[in-house]
N, CA, C and O atoms as a Maestro MAE file, in Angstrom:
{
 s_m_m2io_version
 :::
 2.0.0
}

f_m_ct {
 s_m_title
 :::
 protein
 m_atom[308] {
  # First column is atom index #
  i_m_mmod_type
  r_m_x_coord
  r_m_y_coord
  r_m_z_coord
  i_m_residue_number
  s_m_chain_name
  s_m_pdb_residue_name
  s_m_pdb_atom_name
  i_m_atomic_number
  :::
  1 25 0.823 -1.194 0.000 1 A "MET " " N  " 7
  2 3 0.000 0.000 0.000 1 A "MET " " CA " 6
  3 2 0.869 1.260 0.000 1 A "MET " " C  " 6
  4 15 0.511 2.269 -0.608 1 A "MET " " O  " 8
  5 25 2.008 1.193 0.685 2 A "SER " " N  " 7
  6 3 2.863 2.387 0.696 2 A "SER " " CA " 6
  7 2 3.420 2.674 -0.700 2 A "SER " " C  " 6
  8 15 3.651 3.834 -1.042 2 A "SER " " O  " 8
  9 25 3.636 1.643 -1.501 3 A "ALA " " N  " 7
  10 3 4.098 1.864 -2.876 3 A "ALA " " CA " 6
  11 2 3.013 2.542 -3.702 3 A "ALA " " C  " 6
  12 15 3.306 3.447 -4.483 3 A "ALA " " O  " 8
  13 25 1.768 2.117 -3.538 4 A "VAL " " N  " 7
  14 3 0.652 2.724 -4.262 4 A "VAL " " CA " 6
  15 2 0.476 4.174 -3.814 4 A "VAL " " C  " 6
  16 15 0.273 5.064 -4.641 4 A "VAL " " O  " 8
  17 25 0.554 4.407 -2.509 5 A "ALA " " N  " 7
  18 3 0.414 5.771 -1.988 5 A "ALA " " CA " 6
  19 2 1.541 6.666 -2.489 5 A "ALA " " C  " 6
  20 15 1.311 7.827 -2.829 5 A "ALA " " O  " 8
  21 25 2.747 6.133 -2.534 6 A "THR " " N  " 7
  22 3 3.884 6.908 -3.035 6 A "THR " " CA " 6
  23 2 3.665 7.290 -4.496 6 A "THR " " C  " 6
  24 15 3.887 8.436 -4.886 6 A "THR " " O  " 8
  25 25 3.233 6.331 -5.292 7 A "ALA " " N  " 7
  26 3 2.987 6.601 -6.712 7 A "ALA " " CA " 6
  27 2 1.868 7.619 -6.891 7 A "ALA " " C  " 6
  28 15 1.965 8.508 -7.737 7 A "ALA " " O  " 8
  29 25 0.812 7.494 -6.101 8 A "ALA " " N  " 7
  30 3 -0.317 8.422 -6.207 8 A "ALA " " CA " 6
  31 2 0.081 9.831 -5.788 8 A "ALA " " C  " 6
  32 15 -0.411 10.808 -6.353 8 A "ALA " " O  " 8
  33 25 0.958 9.944 -4.812 9 A "ALA " " N  " 7
  34 3 1.368 11.259 -4.312 9 A "ALA " " CA " 6
  35 2 2.253 12.003 -5.308 9 A "ALA " " C  " 6
  36 15 2.397 13.222 -5.216 9 A "ALA " " O  " 8
  37 25 2.841 11.288 -6.249 10 A "LEU " " N  " 7
  38 3 3.718 11.928 -7.237 10 A "LEU " " CA " 6
  39 2 3.029 13.089 -7.951 10 A "LEU " " C  " 6
  40 15 3.660 14.107 -8.234 10 A "LEU " " O  " 8
  41 25 1.762 12.941 -8.236 11 A "ALA " " N  " 7
  42 3 1.036 13.961 -8.991 11 A "ALA " " CA " 6
  43 2 0.600 15.132 -8.125 11 A "ALA " " C  " 6
  44 15 0.157 16.156 -8.646 11 A "ALA " " O  " 8
  45 25 0.720 14.992 -6.805 12 A "VAL " " N  " 7
  46 3 0.158 16.009 -5.918 12 A "VAL " " CA " 6
  47 2 1.211 16.776 -5.143 12 A "VAL " " C  " 6
  48 15 1.166 18.005 -5.082 12 A "VAL " " O  " 8
  49 25 2.168 16.056 -4.545 13 A "SER " " N  " 7
  50 3 3.115 16.716 -3.652 13 A "SER " " CA " 6
  51 2 4.453 15.985 -3.647 13 A "SER " " C  " 6
  52 15 4.532 14.801 -3.320 13 A "SER " " O  " 8
  53 25 5.493 16.708 -4.014 14 A "GLY " " N  " 7
  54 3 6.835 16.138 -3.987 14 A "GLY " " CA " 6
  55 2 7.270 15.777 -2.578 14 A "GLY " " C  " 6
  56 15 7.895 14.738 -2.364 14 A "GLY " " O  " 8
  57 25 6.940 16.640 -1.607 15 A "GLN " " N  " 7
  58 3 7.307 16.357 -0.213 15 A "GLN " " CA " 6
  59 2 6.595 15.117 0.304 15 A "GLN " " C  " 6
  60 15 7.215 14.270 0.947 15 A "GLN " " O  " 8
  61 25 5.324 15.004 0.037 16 A "ALA " " N  " 7
  62 3 4.572 13.832 0.477 16 A "ALA " " CA " 6
  63 2 5.102 12.572 -0.193 16 A "ALA " " C  " 6
  64 15 5.135 11.506 0.422 16 A "ALA " " O  " 8
  65 25 5.512 12.688 -1.439 17 A "THR " " N  " 7
  66 3 6.076 11.543 -2.148 17 A "THR " " CA " 6
  67 2 7.332 11.046 -1.440 17 A "THR " " C  " 6
  68 15 7.515 9.842 -1.261 17 A "THR " " O  " 8
  69 25 8.191 11.971 -1.042 18 A "ILE " " N  " 7
  70 3 9.421 11.597 -0.336 18 A "ILE " " CA " 6
  71 2 9.090 10.943 1.005 18 A "ILE " " C  " 6
  72 15 9.668 9.913 1.352 18 A "ILE " " O  " 8
  73 25 8.169 11.532 1.755 19 A "VAL " " N  " 7
  74 3 7.772 10.977 3.051 19 A "VAL " " CA " 6
  75 2 7.217 9.565 2.874 19 A "VAL " " C  " 6
  76 15 7.572 8.660 3.629 19 A "VAL " " O  " 8
  77 25 6.361 9.375 1.896 20 A "LEU " " N  " 7
  78 3 5.776 8.059 1.653 20 A "LEU " " CA " 6
  79 2 6.815 7.068 1.132 20 A "LEU " " C  " 6
  80 15 6.723 5.873 1.416 20 A "LEU " " O  " 8
  81 25 7.790 7.542 0.385 21 A "ALA " " N  " 7
  82 3 8.869 6.666 -0.076 21 A "ALA " " CA " 6
  83 2 9.720 6.187 1.106 21 A "ALA " " C  " 6
  84 15 10.181 5.045 1.116 21 A "ALA " " O  " 8
  85 25 9.926 7.048 2.089 22 A "VAL " " N  " 7
  86 3 10.654 6.644 3.296 22 A "VAL " " CA " 6
  87 2 9.875 5.534 4.016 22 A "VAL " " C  " 6
  88 15 10.461 4.559 4.487 22 A "VAL " " O  " 8
  89 25 8.562 5.693 4.094 23 A "ILE " " N  " 7
  90 3 7.727 4.646 4.700 23 A "ILE " " CA " 6
  91 2 7.880 3.342 3.915 23 A "ILE " " C  " 6
  92 15 8.012 2.271 4.507 23 A "ILE " " O  " 8
  93 25 7.864 3.432 2.606 24 A "LEU " " N  " 7
  94 3 8.021 2.254 1.752 24 A "LEU " " CA " 6
  95 2 9.349 1.546 2.008 24 A "LEU " " C  " 6
  96 15 9.386 0.326 2.165 24 A "LEU " " O  " 8
  97 25 10.425 2.304 2.048 25 A "ILE " " N  " 7
  98 3 11.752 1.722 2.276 25 A "ILE " " CA " 6
  99 2 11.834 1.083 3.660 25 A "ILE " " C  " 6
  100 15 12.384 -0.008 3.811 25 A "ILE " " O  " 8
  101 25 11.292 1.758 4.663 26 A "ALA " " N  " 7
  102 3 11.297 1.210 6.021 26 A "ALA " " CA " 6
  103 2 10.468 -0.067 6.104 26 A "ALA " " C  " 6
  104 15 10.826 -0.997 6.828 26 A "ALA " " O  " 8
  105 25 9.371 -0.114 5.372 27 A "THR " " N  " 7
  106 3 8.530 -1.307 5.353 27 A "THR " " CA " 6
  107 2 9.272 -2.486 4.729 27 A "THR " " C  " 6
  108 15 9.225 -3.601 5.249 27 A "THR " " O  " 8
  109 25 9.941 -2.241 3.637 28 A "ILE " " N  " 7
  110 3 10.711 -3.303 2.980 28 A "ILE " " CA " 6
  111 2 11.812 -3.802 3.910 28 A "ILE " " C  " 6
  112 15 12.016 -5.009 4.040 28 A "ILE " " O  " 8
  113 25 12.524 -2.876 4.558 29 A "TYR " " N  " 7
  114 3 13.567 -3.264 5.513 29 A "TYR " " CA " 6
  115 2 12.991 -4.114 6.645 29 A "TYR " " C  " 6
  116 15 13.531 -5.167 6.984 29 A "TYR " " O  " 8
  117 25 11.899 -3.644 7.216 30 A "ALA " " N  " 7
  118 3 11.303 -4.353 8.352 30 A "ALA " " CA " 6
  119 2 10.840 -5.751 7.946 30 A "ALA " " C  " 6
  120 15 11.023 -6.708 8.698 30 A "ALA " " O  " 8
  121 25 10.247 -5.872 6.774 31 A "ARG " " N  " 7
  122 3 9.704 -7.162 6.333 31 A "ARG " " CA " 6
  123 2 10.779 -8.122 5.857 31 A "ARG " " C  " 6
  124 15 10.743 -9.308 6.185 31 A "ARG " " O  " 8
  125 25 11.728 -7.624 5.094 32 A "GLN " " N  " 7
  126 3 12.694 -8.512 4.455 32 A "GLN " " CA " 6
  127 2 13.949 -8.771 5.287 32 A "GLN " " C  " 6
  128 15 14.577 -9.820 5.137 32 A "GLN " " O  " 8
  129 25 14.321 -7.849 6.148 33 A "ILE " " N  " 7
  130 3 15.566 -7.991 6.903 33 A "ILE " " CA " 6
  131 2 15.304 -8.166 8.396 33 A "ILE " " C  " 6
  132 15 15.796 -9.108 9.016 33 A "ILE " " O  " 8
  133 25 14.535 -7.258 8.958 34 A "LEU " " N  " 7
  134 3 14.340 -7.260 10.403 34 A "LEU " " CA " 6
  135 2 13.513 -8.455 10.882 34 A "LEU " " C  " 6
  136 15 13.886 -9.108 11.856 34 A "LEU " " O  " 8
  137 25 12.411 -8.744 10.222 35 A "MET " " N  " 7
  138 3 11.557 -9.857 10.664 35 A "MET " " CA " 6
  139 2 12.290 -11.208 10.658 35 A "MET " " C  " 6
  140 15 12.142 -11.970 11.614 35 A "MET " " O  " 8
  141 25 13.069 -11.531 9.625 36 A "PRO " " N  " 7
  142 3 13.819 -12.793 9.693 36 A "PRO " " CA " 6
  143 2 14.807 -12.828 10.870 36 A "PRO " " C  " 6
  144 15 15.004 -13.878 11.483 36 A "PRO " " O  " 8
  145 25 15.420 -11.695 11.181 37 A "GLN " " N  " 7
  146 3 16.333 -11.643 12.325 37 A "GLN " " CA " 6
  147 2 15.574 -11.856 13.632 37 A "GLN " " C  " 6
  148 15 16.054 -12.549 14.529 37 A "GLN " " O  " 8
  149 25 14.411 -11.270 13.735 38 A "ILE " " N  " 7
  150 3 13.577 -11.461 14.928 38 A "ILE " " CA " 6
  151 2 13.176 -12.933 15.039 38 A "ILE " " C  " 6
  152 15 13.199 -13.495 16.134 38 A "ILE " " O  " 8
  153 25 12.813 -13.555 13.935 39 A "ASN " " N  " 7
  154 3 12.429 -14.968 13.954 39 A "ASN " " CA " 6
  155 2 13.591 -15.864 14.380 39 A "ASN " " C  " 6
  156 15 13.393 -16.819 15.131 39 A "ASN " " O  " 8
  157 25 14.789 -15.564 13.910 40 A "VAL " " N  " 7
  158 3 15.965 -16.348 14.301 40 A "VAL " " CA " 6
  159 2 16.210 -16.197 15.798 40 A "VAL " " C  " 6
  160 15 16.481 -17.181 16.487 40 A "VAL " " O  " 8
  161 25 16.116 -14.977 16.298 41 A "ALA " " N  " 7
  162 3 16.306 -14.757 17.740 41 A "ALA " " CA " 6
  163 2 15.264 -15.522 18.546 41 A "ALA " " C  " 6
  164 15 15.578 -16.084 19.596 41 A "ALA " " O  " 8
  165 25 14.038 -15.545 18.065 42 A "THR " " N  " 7
  166 3 12.981 -16.300 18.742 42 A "THR " " CA " 6
  167 2 13.275 -17.797 18.711 42 A "THR " " C  " 6
  168 15 13.137 -18.482 19.724 42 A "THR " " O  " 8
  169 25 13.680 -18.298 17.552 43 A "ASP " " N  " 7
  170 3 13.984 -19.727 17.417 43 A "ASP " " CA " 6
  171 2 15.140 -20.150 18.318 43 A "ASP " " C  " 6
  172 15 15.155 -21.269 18.832 43 A "ASP " " O  " 8
  173 25 16.106 -19.258 18.508 44 A "ARG " " N  " 7
  174 3 17.264 -19.550 19.366 44 A "ARG " " CA " 6
  175 2 16.992 -19.257 20.840 44 A "ARG " " C  " 6
  176 15 17.839 -19.501 21.699 44 A "ARG " " O  " 8
  177 25 15.811 -18.736 21.118 45 A "ASP " " N  " 7
  178 3 15.435 -18.326 22.474 45 A "ASP " " CA " 6
  179 2 16.420 -17.296 23.030 45 A "ASP " " C  " 6
  180 15 16.767 -17.317 24.211 45 A "ASP " " O  " 8
  181 25 16.859 -16.396 22.149 46 A "ASP " " N  " 7
  182 3 17.791 -15.320 22.514 46 A "ASP " " CA " 6
  183 2 16.973 -14.084 22.879 46 A "ASP " " C  " 6
  184 15 16.701 -13.231 22.033 46 A "ASP " " O  " 8
  185 25 16.592 -14.004 24.134 47 A "GLN " " N  " 7
  186 3 15.703 -12.933 24.601 47 A "GLN " " CA " 6
  187 2 16.325 -11.550 24.452 47 A "GLN " " C  " 6
  188 15 15.623 -10.593 24.127 47 A "GLN " " O  " 8
  189 25 17.615 -11.432 24.681 48 A "THR " " N  " 7
  190 3 18.278 -10.121 24.585 48 A "THR " " CA " 6
  191 2 18.198 -9.577 23.162 48 A "THR " " C  " 6
  192 15 17.811 -8.429 22.944 48 A "THR " " O  " 8
  193 25 18.563 -10.407 22.210 49 A "THR " " N  " 7
  194 3 18.505 -9.985 20.806 49 A "THR " " CA " 6
  195 2 17.068 -9.746 20.373 49 A "THR " " C  " 6
  196 15 16.770 -8.769 19.686 49 A "THR " " O  " 8
  197 25 16.175 -10.648 20.782 50 A "PHE " " N  " 7
  198 3 14.773 -10.481 20.431 50 A "PHE " " CA " 6
  199 2 14.234 -9.143 20.934 50 A "PHE " " C  " 6
  200 15 13.584 -8.417 20.182 50 A "PHE " " O  " 8
  201 25 14.496 -8.818 22.185 51 A "LYS " " N  " 7
  202 3 13.982 -7.565 22.751 51 A "LYS " " CA " 6
  203 2 14.541 -6.352 22.020 51 A "LYS " " C  " 6
  204 15 13.820 -5.387 21.767 51 A "LYS " " O  " 8
  205 25 15.817 -6.402 21.683 52 A "ARG " " N  " 7
  206 3 16.430 -5.282 20.963 52 A "ARG " " CA " 6
  207 2 15.814 -5.125 19.576 52 A "ARG " " C  " 6
  208 15 15.456 -4.019 19.172 52 A "ARG " " O  " 8
  209 25 15.693 -6.233 18.851 53 A "LEU " " N  " 7
  210 3 15.138 -6.171 17.493 53 A "LEU " " CA " 6
  211 2 13.652 -5.836 17.505 53 A "LEU " " C  " 6
  212 15 13.173 -5.084 16.656 53 A "LEU " " O  " 8
  213 25 12.935 -6.387 18.453 54 A "HIS " " N  " 7
  214 3 11.512 -6.074 18.558 54 A "HIS " " CA " 6
  215 2 11.321 -4.598 18.890 54 A "HIS " " C  " 6
  216 15 10.430 -3.947 18.344 54 A "HIS " " O  " 8
  217 25 12.151 -4.073 19.781 55 A "GLY " " N  " 7
  218 3 12.092 -2.643 20.092 55 A "GLY " " CA " 6
  219 2 12.344 -1.796 18.858 55 A "GLY " " C  " 6
  220 15 11.690 -0.774 18.651 55 A "GLY " " O  " 8
  221 25 13.300 -2.227 18.036 56 A "LEU " " N  " 7
  222 3 13.579 -1.512 16.788 56 A "LEU " " CA " 6
  223 2 12.365 -1.560 15.862 56 A "LEU " " C  " 6
  224 15 12.019 -0.556 15.240 56 A "LEU " " O  " 8
  225 25 11.723 -2.715 15.771 57 A "SER " " N  " 7
  226 3 10.553 -2.820 14.892 57 A "SER " " CA " 6
  227 2 9.411 -1.938 15.393 57 A "SER " " C  " 6
  228 15 8.693 -1.344 14.588 57 A "SER " " O  " 8
  229 25 9.237 -1.847 16.695 58 A "VAL " " N  " 7
  230 3 8.206 -0.968 17.258 58 A "VAL " " CA " 6
  231 2 8.543 0.493 16.965 58 A "VAL " " C  " 6
  232 15 7.664 1.273 16.598 58 A "VAL " " O  " 8
  233 25 9.808 0.860 17.127 59 A "ALA " " N  " 7
  234 3 10.224 2.238 16.846 59 A "ALA " " CA " 6
  235 2 9.995 2.588 15.378 59 A "ALA " " C  " 6
  236 15 9.525 3.682 15.065 59 A "ALA " " O  " 8
  237 25 10.325 1.669 14.484 60 A "ILE " " N  " 7
  238 3 10.092 1.906 13.055 60 A "ILE " " CA " 6
  239 2 8.603 2.117 12.802 60 A "ILE " " C  " 6
  240 15 8.219 3.018 12.057 60 A "ILE " " O  " 8
  241 25 7.772 1.295 13.416 61 A "GLN " " N  " 7
  242 3 6.324 1.423 13.226 61 A "GLN " " CA " 6
  243 2 5.813 2.776 13.721 61 A "GLN " " C  " 6
  244 15 4.995 3.417 13.061 61 A "GLN " " O  " 8
  245 25 6.296 3.200 14.878 62 A "LEU " " N  " 7
  246 3 5.854 4.495 15.411 62 A "LEU " " CA " 6
  247 2 6.288 5.646 14.506 62 A "LEU " " C  " 6
  248 15 5.526 6.586 14.281 62 A "LEU " " O  " 8
  249 25 7.498 5.571 13.995 63 A "VAL " " N  " 7
  250 3 7.970 6.604 13.058 63 A "VAL " " CA " 6
  251 2 7.119 6.586 11.795 63 A "VAL " " C  " 6
  252 15 6.769 7.641 11.266 63 A "VAL " " O  " 8
  253 25 6.787 5.395 11.308 64 A "GLN " " N  " 7
  254 3 5.954 5.297 10.110 64 A "GLN " " CA " 6
  255 2 4.576 5.919 10.335 64 A "GLN " " C  " 6
  256 15 4.045 6.585 9.446 64 A "GLN " " O  " 8
  257 25 4.000 5.708 11.508 65 A "ILE " " N  " 7
  258 3 2.698 6.302 11.808 65 A "ILE " " CA " 6
  259 2 2.802 7.823 11.788 65 A "ILE " " C  " 6
  260 15 1.945 8.502 11.222 65 A "ILE " " O  " 8
  261 25 3.851 8.352 12.406 66 A "GLY " " N  " 7
  262 3 4.058 9.798 12.397 66 A "GLY " " CA " 6
  263 2 4.270 10.341 10.998 66 A "GLY " " C  " 6
  264 15 3.727 11.387 10.641 66 A "GLY " " O  " 8
  265 25 5.065 9.627 10.202 67 A "LEU " " N  " 7
  266 3 5.298 10.064 8.823 67 A "LEU " " CA " 6
  267 2 4.028 10.005 7.991 67 A "LEU " " C  " 6
  268 15 3.794 10.881 7.158 67 A "LEU " " O  " 8
  269 25 3.210 8.991 8.204 68 A "ALA " " N  " 7
  270 3 1.944 8.890 7.472 68 A "ALA " " CA " 6
  271 2 1.039 10.072 7.808 68 A "ALA " " C  " 6
  272 15 0.387 10.634 6.929 68 A "ALA " " O  " 8
  273 25 1.006 10.441 9.078 69 A "ALA " " N  " 7
  274 3 0.200 11.603 9.473 69 A "ALA " " CA " 6
  275 2 0.731 12.865 8.805 69 A "ALA " " C  " 6
  276 15 -0.045 13.701 8.341 69 A "ALA " " O  " 8
  277 25 2.047 13.001 8.759 70 A "TRP " " N  " 7
  278 3 2.655 14.159 8.115 70 A "TRP " " CA " 6
  279 2 2.308 14.173 6.623 70 A "TRP " " C  " 6
  280 15 2.015 15.232 6.067 70 A "TRP " " O  " 8
  281 25 2.339 13.017 5.978 71 A "ALA " " N  " 7
  282 3 2.002 12.932 4.553 71 A "ALA " " CA " 6
  283 2 0.557 13.352 4.317 71 A "ALA " " C  " 6
  284 15 0.256 14.030 3.334 71 A "ALA " " O  " 8
  285 25 -0.334 12.951 5.214 72 A "VAL " " N  " 7
  286 3 -1.745 13.347 5.086 72 A "VAL " " CA " 6
  287 2 -1.862 14.864 5.162 72 A "VAL " " C  " 6
  288 15 -2.588 15.474 4.378 72 A "VAL " " O  " 8
  289 25 -1.150 15.469 6.100 73 A "VAL " " N  " 7
  290 3 -1.175 16.933 6.222 73 A "VAL " " CA " 6
  291 2 -0.637 17.573 4.936 73 A "VAL " " C  " 6
  292 15 -1.229 18.519 4.416 73 A "VAL " " O  " 8
  293 25 0.466 17.061 4.434 74 A "LEU " " N  " 7
  294 3 1.037 17.615 3.196 74 A "LEU " " CA " 6
  295 2 0.083 17.478 2.012 74 A "LEU " " C  " 6
  296 15 -0.015 18.380 1.180 74 A "LEU " " O  " 8
  297 25 -0.606 16.370 1.940 75 A "LEU " " N  " 7
  298 3 -1.516 16.139 0.828 75 A "LEU " " CA " 6
  299 2 -2.821 16.919 0.947 75 A "LEU " " C  " 6
  300 15 -3.510 17.149 -0.047 75 A "LEU " " O  " 8
  301 25 -3.152 17.320 2.163 76 A "SER " " N  " 7
  302 3 -4.414 18.054 2.341 76 A "SER " " CA " 6
  303 2 -4.244 19.553 2.184 76 A "SER " " C  " 6
  304 15 -5.226 20.294 2.140 76 A "SER " " O  " 8
  305 25 -3.017 19.996 2.101 77 A "ALA " " N  " 7
  306 3 -2.774 21.441 2.005 77 A "ALA " " CA " 6
  307 2 -2.961 21.952 0.606 77 A "ALA " " C  " 6
  308 15 -2.793 23.146 0.357 77 A "ALA " " O  " 8
  :::
 }
 m_bond[307] {
  # First column is bond index #
  i_m_from
  i_m_to
  i_m_order
  :::
  1 1 2 1
  2 2 3 1
  3 3 4 2
  4 3 5 1
  5 5 6 1
  6 6 7 1
  7 7 8 2
  8 7 9 1
  9 9 10 1
  10 10 11 1
  11 11 12 2
  12 11 13 1
  13 13 14 1
  14 14 15 1
  15 15 16 2
  16 15 17 1
  17 17 18 1
  18 18 19 1
  19 19 20 2
  20 19 21 1
  21 21 22 1
  22 22 23 1
  23 23 24 2
  24 23 25 1
  25 25 26 1
  26 26 27 1
  27 27 28 2
  28 27 29 1
  29 29 30 1
  30 30 31 1
  31 31 32 2
  32 31 33 1
  33 33 34 1
  34 34 35 1
  35 35 36 2
  36 35 37 1
  37 37 38 1
  38 38 39 1
  39 39 40 2
  40 39 41 1
  41 41 42 1
  42 42 43 1
  43 43 44 2
  44 43 45 1
  45 45 46 1
  46 46 47 1
  47 47 48 2
  48 47 49 1
  49 49 50 1
  50 50 51 1
  51 51 52 2
  52 51 53 1
  53 53 54 1
  54 54 55 1
  55 55 56 2
  56 55 57 1
  57 57 58 1
  58 58 59 1
  59 59 60 2
  60 59 61 1
  61 61 62 1
  62 62 63 1
  63 63 64 2
  64 63 65 1
  65 65 66 1
  66 66 67 1
  67 67 68 2
  68 67 69 1
  69 69 70 1
  70 70 71 1
  71 71 72 2
  72 71 73 1
  73 73 74 1
  74 74 75 1
  75 75 76 2
  76 75 77 1
  77 77 78 1
  78 78 79 1
  79 79 80 2
  80 79 81 1
  81 81 82 1
  82 82 83 1
  83 83 84 2
  84 83 85 1
  85 85 86 1
  86 86 87 1
  87 87 88 2
  88 87 89 1
  89 89 90 1
  90 90 91 1
  91 91 92 2
  92 91 93 1
  93 93 94 1
  94 94 95 1
  95 95 96 2
  96 95 97 1
  97 97 98 1
  98 98 99 1
  99 99 100 2
  100 99 101 1
  101 101 102 1
  102 102 103 1
  103 103 104 2
  104 103 105 1
  105 105 106 1
  106 106 107 1
  107 107 108 2
  108 107 109 1
  109 109 110 1
  110 110 111 1
  111 111 112 2
  112 111 113 1
  113 113 114 1
  114 114 115 1
  115 115 116 2
  116 115 117 1
  117 117 118 1
  118 118 119 1
  119 119 120 2
  120 119 121 1
  121 121 122 1
  122 122 123 1
  123 123 124 2
  124 123 125 1
  125 125 126 1
  126 126 127 1
  127 127 128 2
  128 127 129 1
  129 129 130 1
  130 130 131 1
  131 131 132 2
  132 131 133 1
  133 133 134 1
  134 134 135 1
  135 135 136 2
  136 135 137 1
  137 137 138 1
  138 138 139 1
  139 139 140 2
  140 139 141 1
  141 141 142 1
  142 142 143 1
  143 143 144 2
  144 143 145 1
  145 145 146 1
  146 146 147 1
  147 147 148 2
  148 147 149 1
  149 149 150 1
  150 150 151 1
  151 151 152 2
  152 151 153 1
  153 153 154 1
  154 154 155 1
  155 155 156 2
  156 155 157 1
  157 157 158 1
  158 158 159 1
  159 159 160 2
  160 159 161 1
  161 161 162 1
  162 162 163 1
  163 163 164 2
  164 163 165 1
  165 165 166 1
  166 166 167 1
  167 167 168 2
  168 167 169 1
  169 169 170 1
  170 170 171 1
  171 171 172 2
  172 171 173 1
  173 173 174 1
  174 174 175 1
  175 175 176 2
  176 175 177 1
  177 177 178 1
  178 178 179 1
  179 179 180 2
  180 179 181 1
  181 181 182 1
  182 182 183 1
  183 183 184 2
  184 183 185 1
  185 185 186 1
  186 186 187 1
  187 187 188 2
  188 187 189 1
  189 189 190 1
  190 190 191 1
  191 191 192 2
  192 191 193 1
  193 193 194 1
  194 194 195 1
  195 195 196 2
  196 195 197 1
  197 197 198 1
  198 198 199 1
  199 199 200 2
  200 199 201 1
  201 201 202 1
  202 202 203 1
  203 203 204 2
  204 203 205 1
  205 205 206 1
  206 206 207 1
  207 207 208 2
  208 207 209 1
  209 209 210 1
  210 210 211 1
  211 211 212 2
  212 211 213 1
  213 213 214 1
  214 214 215 1
  215 215 216 2
  216 215 217 1
  217 217 218 1
  218 218 219 1
  219 219 220 2
  220 219 221 1
  221 221 222 1
  222 222 223 1
  223 223 224 2
  224 223 225 1
  225 225 226 1
  226 226 227 1
  227 227 228 2
  228 227 229 1
  229 229 230 1
  230 230 231 1
  231 231 232 2
  232 231 233 1
  233 233 234 1
  234 234 235 1
  235 235 236 2
  236 235 237 1
  237 237 238 1
  238 238 239 1
  239 239 240 2
  240 239 241 1
  241 241 242 1
  242 242 243 1
  243 243 244 2
  244 243 245 1
  245 245 246 1
  246 246 247 1
  247 247 248 2
  248 247 249 1
  249 249 250 1
  250 250 251 1
  251 251 252 2
  252 251 253 1
  253 253 254 1
  254 254 255 1
  255 255 256 2
  256 255 257 1
  257 257 258 1
  258 258 259 1
  259 259 260 2
  260 259 261 1
  261 261 262 1
  262 262 263 1
  263 263 264 2
  264 263 265 1
  265 265 266 1
  266 266 267 1
  267 267 268 2
  268 267 269 1
  269 269 270 1
  270 270 271 1
  271 271 272 2
  272 271 273 1
  273 273 274 1
  274 274 275 1
  275 275 276 2
  276 275 277 1
  277 277 278 1
  278 278 279 1
  279 279 280 2
  280 279 281 1
  281 281 282 1
  282 282 283 1
  283 283 284 2
  284 283 285 1
  285 285 286 1
  286 286 287 1
  287 287 288 2
  288 287 289 1
  289 289 290 1
  290 290 291 1
  291 291 292 2
  292 291 293 1
  293 293 294 1
  294 294 295 1
  295 295 296 2
  296 295 297 1
  297 297 298 1
  298 298 299 1
  299 299 300 2
  300 299 301 1
  301 301 302 1
  302 302 303 1
  303 303 304 2
  304 303 305 1
  305 305 306 1
  306 306 307 1
  307 307 308 2
  :::
 }
}
């Protein structure tokens, strides 16, 4: 969905496009790189690594929510 939103924003706002592209890149990182690392930590019962990586995934999600709100503001102006 972030890819579709990024493409749609191209016609409306360059700033919103950049913000949405950052969300897209963060989503790809979280899904393709971070989640497998979290799964490995879980499989190894490595609580320290799991907590650190899970905290990172939560932080990424919170930043994405903030960026999405900012993109909405940019697109509504």
